[in-house]
C-alpha positions as CSV (number, residue, x, y, z in Angstrom):
1,X,-128.7,-10.1,14.6
2,X,-128.2,-13.9,14.9
3,X,-130.3,-15.4,17.7
4,X,-128.2,-17.2,20.3
5,X,-128.9,-20.6,21.7
6,X,-130.5,-19.8,25.1
7,X,-132.0,-21.5,28.0
8,X,-134.0,-19.3,30.4
9,X,-135.2,-20.3,33.8
10,X,-137.9,-18.7,35.9
11,X,-140.2,-17.6,33.1
12,X,-143.3,-17.6,35.3
13,X,-142.1,-14.8,37.5
14,X,-143.3,-11.3,36.6
15,X,-141.4,-8.1,37.4
16,X,-142.9,-5.5,39.6
17,X,-144.4,-2.7,37.6
18,X,-143.4,0.9,38.1
19,X,-145.7,3.9,38.3
20,X,-146.8,5.0,34.8
21,X,-145.8,8.6,35.4
22,X,-142.0,8.9,34.6
23,X,-141.4,11.6,37.1
24,X,-143.1,9.8,40.0
25,X,-142.8,6.1,39.2
26,X,-141.4,3.8,41.8
27,X,-138.1,2.1,41.2
28,X,-138.8,-1.4,39.6
29,X,-138.0,-4.5,41.6
30,X,-136.7,-7.7,40.0
31,X,-137.7,-10.7,42.2
32,X,-135.5,-13.7,42.4
33,X,-136.2,-16.1,39.6
34,X,-137.4,-13.4,37.1
35,X,-136.8,-14.4,33.5
36,X,-134.5,-12.4,31.2
37,X,-132.3,-12.2,28.1
38,X,-129.3,-10.1,27.1
39,X,-128.7,-8.8,23.6
40,X,-125.8,-6.3,23.3
41,X,-125.4,-5.6,19.6
42,X,-124.0,-2.9,17.4
43,X,-127.1,-1.0,16.3
44,X,-130.7,-1.2,17.4
45,X,-132.3,-4.4,18.6
46,X,-134.3,-5.9,15.8
47,X,-137.6,-6.6,17.6
48,X,-138.8,-8.9,14.8
49,X,-136.0,-11.3,15.6
50,X,-137.2,-11.7,19.2
51,X,-140.4,-13.5,18.1
52,X,-140.1,-17.2,18.7
53,X,-136.7,-17.0,20.5
54,X,-135.9,-17.1,24.2
55,X,-136.4,-13.3,24.2
56,X,-140.0,-13.5,23.3
57,X,-141.4,-14.6,26.7
58,X,-139.0,-13.0,29.1
59,X,-139.8,-10.2,31.4
60,X,-136.5,-8.3,31.4
61,X,-134.2,-7.4,28.5
62,X,-130.6,-6.3,29.0
63,X,-129.5,-4.1,26.0
64,X,-126.8,-1.5,25.3
65,X,-127.6,2.0,26.4
66,X,-125.8,3.7,23.5
67,X,-126.6,1.4,20.7
68,X,-130.4,1.5,21.2
69,X,-132.8,4.4,20.6
70,X,-135.6,5.4,22.9
71,X,-138.1,4.0,20.3
72,X,-136.6,0.6,20.7
73,X,-136.8,0.8,24.5
74,X,-140.4,2.0,24.3
75,X,-141.3,-0.9,21.9
76,X,-139.8,-3.4,24.3
77,X,-141.7,-1.9,27.2
78,X,-144.9,-2.1,25.2
79,X,-144.2,-5.9,25.1
80,X,-144.4,-5.9,28.9
81,X,-140.6,-6.1,29.3
82,X,-138.5,-4.2,31.7
83,X,-135.5,-2.8,29.9
84,X,-132.1,-2.9,31.6
85,X,-129.6,-0.6,29.9
86,X,-126.0,-1.7,29.8
87,X,-123.0,0.6,30.0
88,X,-119.4,0.2,31.2
89,X,-119.0,2.2,34.4
90,X,-115.4,1.1,35.0
91,X,-113.8,1.7,31.7
92,X,-113.3,4.2,28.9
93,X,-114.2,2.8,25.5
94,X,-112.8,5.1,22.8
95,X,-115.7,4.4,20.4
96,X,-118.4,5.8,22.7
97,X,-119.9,9.1,22.0
98,X,-118.7,10.6,25.3
99,X,-115.2,9.3,25.2
100,X,-113.7,12.7,24.7
101,X,-115.0,13.8,28.1
102,X,-112.5,11.7,29.9
103,X,-109.3,13.4,30.9
104,X,-105.9,11.8,30.3
105,X,-105.5,11.0,34.0
106,X,-109.0,9.5,34.3
107,X,-108.0,6.2,32.7
108,X,-105.2,3.8,33.3
109,X,-104.3,0.3,32.2
110,X,-105.9,-1.2,29.1
111,X,-108.3,-4.1,29.5
112,X,-106.3,-7.1,28.5
113,X,-107.1,-8.2,25.0
114,X,-109.5,-5.3,24.2
115,X,-108.0,-2.5,22.1
116,X,-109.4,1.0,22.7
117,X,-110.6,0.3,26.2
118,X,-109.0,1.3,29.5
119,X,-109.9,1.0,33.2
120,X,-110.9,4.3,34.7
121,X,-110.2,5.9,38.1
122,X,-113.4,5.4,40.0
123,X,-112.5,8.0,42.5
124,X,-112.2,10.7,39.8
125,X,-114.8,13.4,40.1
126,X,-114.8,13.8,36.3
127,X,-115.4,10.0,35.8
128,X,-118.3,10.2,38.2
129,X,-119.8,13.2,36.4
130,X,-119.6,11.2,33.1
131,X,-121.3,8.2,34.7
132,X,-124.0,10.5,36.2
133,X,-124.7,11.8,32.7
134,X,-124.9,8.2,31.4
135,X,-127.5,7.3,34.1
136,X,-129.5,10.4,33.2
137,X,-129.4,9.4,29.6
138,X,-130.8,6.0,30.5
139,X,-133.6,7.7,32.3
140,X,-134.3,10.0,29.3
141,X,-134.4,7.0,27.0
142,X,-136.9,5.3,29.2
143,X,-134.8,2.5,30.6
144,X,-136.2,0.7,33.7
145,X,-132.7,-0.1,35.1
146,X,-129.0,0.1,34.4
147,X,-126.4,-2.6,34.3
148,X,-123.0,-0.9,35.0
149,X,-120.1,-3.2,34.0
150,X,-116.5,-3.4,35.1
151,X,-116.8,-2.5,38.8
152,X,-114.1,-5.1,39.8
153,X,-110.9,-3.3,38.7
154,X,-109.5,-3.6,42.2
155,X,-109.1,-7.4,41.6
156,X,-105.3,-8.0,41.1
157,X,-104.9,-4.3,40.4
158,X,-106.4,-4.6,36.9
159,X,-107.1,-0.9,36.8
160,X,-103.5,0.1,37.4
161,X,-104.5,2.7,40.0
162,X,-103.9,0.4,43.1
163,X,-107.3,1.2,44.5
164,X,-108.7,-0.9,47.3
165,X,-111.9,-2.8,47.2
166,X,-113.5,-0.1,49.4
167,X,-113.1,2.4,46.6
168,X,-115.2,0.3,44.4
169,X,-117.8,-0.3,47.1
170,X,-118.1,3.5,47.4
171,X,-118.3,3.8,43.6
172,X,-121.2,1.3,43.4
173,X,-123.0,3.1,46.1
174,X,-122.5,6.4,44.2
175,X,-123.9,4.8,41.1
176,X,-126.9,3.3,43.0
177,X,-127.8,6.6,44.6
178,X,-127.6,8.4,41.2
179,X,-129.8,5.7,39.7
180,X,-132.3,6.0,42.5
181,X,-132.4,9.8,42.0
182,X,-133.4,9.1,38.4
183,X,-136.1,6.5,39.3
184,X,-133.9,3.7,37.9
185,X,-133.1,0.3,39.4
186,X,-129.5,-0.8,39.3
187,X,-127.6,-4.2,39.2
188,X,-124.3,-5.4,40.4
189,X,-122.2,-6.8,37.6
190,X,-119.9,-9.7,38.7
191,X,-117.7,-8.2,41.5
192,X,-118.9,-10.9,43.9
193,X,-116.6,-9.6,46.7
194,X,-118.8,-6.5,46.9
195,X,-122.1,-8.3,47.6
196,X,-122.1,-8.0,51.4
197,X,-121.5,-4.3,51.2
198,X,-124.0,-3.4,48.4
199,X,-126.8,-5.9,48.7
200,X,-129.0,-3.3,50.2
201,X,-128.5,-0.7,47.5
202,X,-128.9,-2.8,44.3
203,X,-132.1,-4.4,43.0
204,X,-130.5,-7.3,41.1
205,X,-127.2,-8.7,40.0
206,X,-125.8,-9.9,36.6
207,X,-123.2,-12.7,36.8
208,X,-121.1,-14.5,34.3
209,X,-120.3,-18.2,34.8
210,X,-120.8,-18.6,38.6
211,X,-121.5,-22.3,37.9
212,X,-118.3,-22.7,35.9
213,X,-116.3,-21.2,38.7
214,X,-118.4,-22.6,41.6
215,X,-119.3,-19.2,42.9
216,X,-123.1,-19.2,42.7
217,X,-123.6,-19.8,46.5
218,X,-122.1,-16.3,47.1
219,X,-125.4,-14.8,45.7
220,X,-127.5,-16.2,48.5
221,X,-127.8,-12.8,50.3
222,X,-129.3,-11.3,47.1
223,X,-131.9,-14.1,46.4
224,X,-132.8,-14.3,50.1
225,X,-133.7,-10.7,49.8
226,X,-135.8,-11.7,46.8
227,X,-133.5,-9.9,44.4
228,X,-132.9,-11.5,40.9
229,X,-129.5,-12.9,40.0
230,X,-129.3,-12.9,36.2
231,X,-126.7,-15.6,35.5
232,X,-125.1,-16.3,32.1
233,X,-123.3,-19.6,31.4
234,X,-121.5,-20.2,28.1
235,X,-122.4,-23.7,27.0
236,X,-123.0,-26.7,29.3
237,X,-126.3,-27.6,31.0
238,X,-126.3,-25.7,34.3
239,X,-130.1,-25.7,34.8
240,X,-130.1,-25.8,38.6
241,X,-129.2,-23.5,41.5
242,X,-127.3,-24.2,44.7
243,X,-129.5,-24.8,47.8
244,X,-131.1,-21.6,48.8
245,X,-130.0,-19.6,45.8
246,X,-132.8,-18.9,43.2
247,X,-130.9,-18.0,40.0
248,X,-132.2,-16.9,36.7
249,X,-130.0,-18.9,34.4
250,X,-129.3,-18.1,30.8
251,X,-127.2,-20.4,28.6
252,X,-125.8,-19.1,25.4
253,X,-123.5,-20.6,22.8
254,X,-120.4,-18.5,22.2
255,X,-120.6,-18.6,18.4
256,X,-124.1,-17.0,18.5
257,X,-125.4,-19.4,15.8
258,X,-128.4,-21.7,15.7
259,X,-132.0,-21.6,17.0
260,X,-133.2,-21.1,20.5
261,X,-134.4,-23.3,23.4
262,X,-136.5,-21.8,26.2
263,X,-137.2,-23.6,29.5
264,X,-139.6,-22.4,32.1
265,X,-138.6,-23.7,35.5
266,X,-138.4,-22.6,39.1
267,X,-135.0,-23.6,40.6
268,X,-136.7,-24.9,43.8
269,X,-136.3,-28.6,44.2
270,X,-140.0,-29.1,44.8
271,X,-140.9,-27.7,41.3
272,X,-140.9,-29.7,38.1
273,X,-139.3,-28.0,35.1
274,X,-141.5,-27.6,32.0
275,X,-139.4,-27.2,28.8
276,X,-140.5,-25.8,25.5
277,X,-138.3,-26.1,22.5
278,X,-138.6,-23.9,19.5
279,X,-136.6,-24.3,16.3
280,X,-135.8,-20.9,14.9
281,X,-134.1,-20.3,11.6
282,X,-131.1,-18.1,11.8
283,X,-131.9,-14.7,10.2
284,X,-129.3,-13.1,8.0
285,X,-128.7,-10.1,10.3
286,X,-125.7,-8.5,11.9
287,X,-124.1,-10.9,14.4
288,X,-125.0,-10.3,18.0
289,X,-122.4,-8.5,20.0
290,X,-119.1,-7.3,18.9
291,X,-117.0,-5.1,21.2
292,X,-115.9,-2.9,18.4
293,X,-116.8,-2.8,14.7
294,X,-114.8,-5.4,12.8
295,X,-111.9,-3.8,11.0
296,X,-110.7,-5.3,7.7
297,X,-107.0,-5.9,7.9
298,X,-104.9,-3.8,5.7
299,X,-101.9,-5.1,3.9
300,X,-99.6,-4.4,0.9
301,X,-100.7,-5.5,-2.5
302,X,-99.2,-8.7,-3.8
303,X,-96.4,-8.1,-6.2
304,X,-96.5,-10.1,-9.4
305,X,-93.1,-11.2,-10.6
306,X,-92.1,-9.7,-13.9
307,X,-91.0,-11.8,-16.8
308,X,-87.3,-12.5,-17.2
309,X,-85.3,-9.5,-18.4
310,X,-83.2,-9.6,-21.6
311,X,-79.8,-11.0,-20.9
312,X,-80.7,-12.4,-17.5
313,X,-79.8,-16.0,-16.6
314,X,-82.7,-18.3,-17.5
315,X,-84.1,-20.3,-14.7
316,X,-84.3,-24.0,-15.5
317,X,-87.8,-25.5,-16.0
318,X,-89.0,-27.2,-12.9
319,X,-89.7,-30.9,-13.0
320,X,-93.1,-32.4,-12.6
321,X,-92.3,-33.7,-9.1
322,X,-91.1,-30.2,-8.0
323,X,-94.2,-28.6,-9.4
324,X,-96.4,-31.0,-7.4
325,X,-94.3,-30.3,-4.2
326,X,-94.8,-26.5,-4.8
327,X,-98.5,-26.9,-5.3
328,X,-98.7,-28.8,-2.0
329,X,-96.8,-26.1,-0.2
330,X,-99.1,-23.5,-1.6
331,X,-102.2,-25.4,-0.5
332,X,-100.7,-25.7,3.1
333,X,-100.0,-21.9,3.1
334,X,-103.6,-21.2,2.0
335,X,-104.9,-23.5,4.7
336,X,-102.8,-21.7,7.4
337,X,-104.1,-18.3,6.1
338,X,-107.7,-19.5,6.3
339,X,-107.1,-20.8,9.9
340,X,-105.6,-17.4,10.9
341,X,-108.6,-15.6,9.4
342,X,-111.0,-17.9,11.2
343,X,-109.2,-17.2,14.5
344,X,-109.5,-13.4,13.9
345,X,-113.2,-13.8,13.1
346,X,-113.8,-15.8,16.3
347,X,-112.0,-13.1,18.4
348,X,-114.1,-10.3,16.8
349,X,-117.3,-12.2,17.5
350,X,-116.6,-12.9,21.1
351,X,-119.8,-12.0,23.1
352,X,-119.6,-8.6,24.6
353,X,-121.0,-9.8,27.9
354,X,-118.3,-12.4,28.3
355,X,-115.3,-10.2,28.0
356,X,-115.0,-8.7,31.4
357,X,-115.3,-11.7,33.7
358,X,-111.8,-12.3,34.9
359,X,-110.5,-15.3,36.7
360,X,-106.8,-16.2,36.9
C-alpha cells in the first residue's frame, strides 16, 4: 500500500468509547471535528504502513468491510481507533463474495465508467436482506460503524429505476435501524439532499469535495448536532470550514504517491492551527485503492513478416532518408502506445472513494 498525501484536521478530538461487552455496548458517537483517515485497498490494511503517516494519530479509520479480516479490525481498535467499515449499499459489485445473491431484477443501470457495477433497487426486499447481512457481517468482524456508499441513485435517475428521493430517505433509515440493532453507528455518504431527513438517525457523514463544489455549508445541521462530517478533498489546500460548520478535512493526492503531512487544527476561527510534517518514504506495497483488480489487456501476438518467397517481386532497398523517416514514425507510435498505457494505469488507480461523487 502506498501512503497518500494527507492533511487531517481536528486531531485533538477523541471519539466516544463504546461499552466493552460486544452484546451490550452503546453505539459509538463521532463528535464534530474528530480526526480520521480512509484506506480502501484490495487486501488487508498493512498496519506497519500506518506508522508515521496521517493514519498514525487519527481516531477513526474507514476501511473496506470485505477486504479486511477481523484480526485487522481488532488490531486497529487496539490502537485506540474506531473502525468504520465501508461497503456499497446502493450498487451490486460483481466481484463481491455475495454478488450471486442479487436477483436479475434487483439491479439496473451500470455506474458510469465502472465495469461490473450496477445500481440496485433500494426498495427490493432481497436487496435489503443482502444489506442486512452485510451490516451483521460488520458487527461480527468487530467494526465500530458502517459507511454505506451510493445512496444517491435518485439524482438524475442514475439508478434507472426512476425512484424518488423519498425512497432513498426510507432506505437510509432502514440501514440506520439495522445498524443500531447491531450496536453499530452509521454515516451518510454524500447524498446531501437527504441531510434534513436523516440527520437524527446517523452518527456522522462522509463527504467528497464539498469545498470544490461549494456545498460544505449544507452540513451545518450535522455539526450543530455535534456529529462529525468526514470530508475528503482531492488536492488543493482547503484547510478551513464555513462559518458554523466544523469539518474533519482530509486532503489526498489522486495518484496515491509521496509522503504524508498531518495537521492538527480545530476549524474554529479562534483556534490556531498547529502543523506537523513528517516525511515518509513510499513503501513498495500494493497501491491504495483500486475498484477492481487490474486486468492485463489481452491481444494477438505480433506477426513477424516472413522472408521474400522464391519468385516473388523483390522490394527495392529503402534509401537512408526513408529509413530515418520510418524510424521516426516508429518512435512516435511507441510514444502514443506508452501514453495510452499510462492513461489506462491512471484510470485503474483512481481512488475508490472518489468514484461515486457525481456532479454534472
